[in-house]
C-alpha positions in Angstrom: 150.5 179.1 198.0 154.7 177.6 198.5 154.2 178.0 202.3 151.5 176.1 202.7 153.1 173.6 200.6 156.0 174.0 202.6 154.0 173.0 206.2 152.0 170.1 203.6 156.2 168.9 202.7 157.2 168.7 206.2 154.5 167.7 208.5 155.1 164.5 205.9 158.6 164.0 206.4 157.5 164.3 210.1 154.8 161.6 210.4 157.0 159.7 207.8 159.7 159.3 209.9 157.7 158.7 213.2 155.9 155.6 211.5 159.3 153.9 210.5 160.6 154.7 213.7 158.4 154.1 216.4 160.7 154.0 219.0 161.3 157.4 218.8 157.1 158.2 217.7 156.6 156.7 221.6 160.1 158.7 222.8 158.0 161.5 221.6 154.7 160.9 222.7 155.8 160.4 226.3 157.5 163.7 226.5 153.8 165.3 226.1 151.9 166.9 229.0 149.0 164.6 229.6 146.4 167.0 231.5 144.8 165.4 234.7 141.6 165.5 233.8 141.8 162.8 231.0 142.5 160.6 233.7 139.7 158.2 235.0 139.2 156.2 237.9 136.8 153.5 237.9 135.0 152.1 241.1 134.4 148.5 241.5 132.8 147.3 244.9 133.3 143.6 245.4 130.9 141.5 247.6 130.0 138.3 248.2 126.6 137.5 247.7 124.3 134.8 250.5 125.7 131.9 248.5 129.2 133.2 249.7 130.5 133.8 246.1 132.6 136.8 245.2 130.9 139.0 243.3 132.5 142.2 241.5 130.1 145.3 240.5 130.2 148.7 239.2 127.5 149.6 241.9 127.2 148.7 245.7 125.6 146.0 246.8 122.3 146.2 248.6 121.6 147.2 252.1 123.6 145.2 254.5 125.9 143.5 252.7 129.7 144.2 253.7 132.3 145.5 251.1 134.8 146.5 249.1 135.3 149.5 247.2 138.0 148.9 244.4 139.4 152.0 242.6 141.3 151.8 239.1 142.9 154.2 237.3 142.8 153.8 233.8 146.9 155.6 233.2 148.3 152.2 235.4 148.1 148.4 234.2 149.5 147.1 237.4 148.0 143.8 238.4 148.1 143.2 242.0 150.3 140.1 243.0 148.0 136.9 243.5 148.3 135.6 247.1 150.8 132.6 248.1 153.7 134.5 246.0 155.9 136.4 246.8 158.0 139.0 245.5 161.6 140.2 245.3 162.9 140.7 248.5 
């Protein structure tokens, strides 16, 4: 019975420490392995409709319309550089 109480106390102390020190919690969570199967990729399709307006959908456009396939991973948070803006050279 004492062993159970000791384990509970250690868990509470460890949780309290991580709660009060969020930087340590982030470092700890970054060291944990992330299984490859949990990462998801969203497949989107970018195309123009008959009025010339851009459409972005999760289903392919009707037959005969040119489209571009966009793949986004859920573990990435990167935005493309807007046209006309150059990054550091």
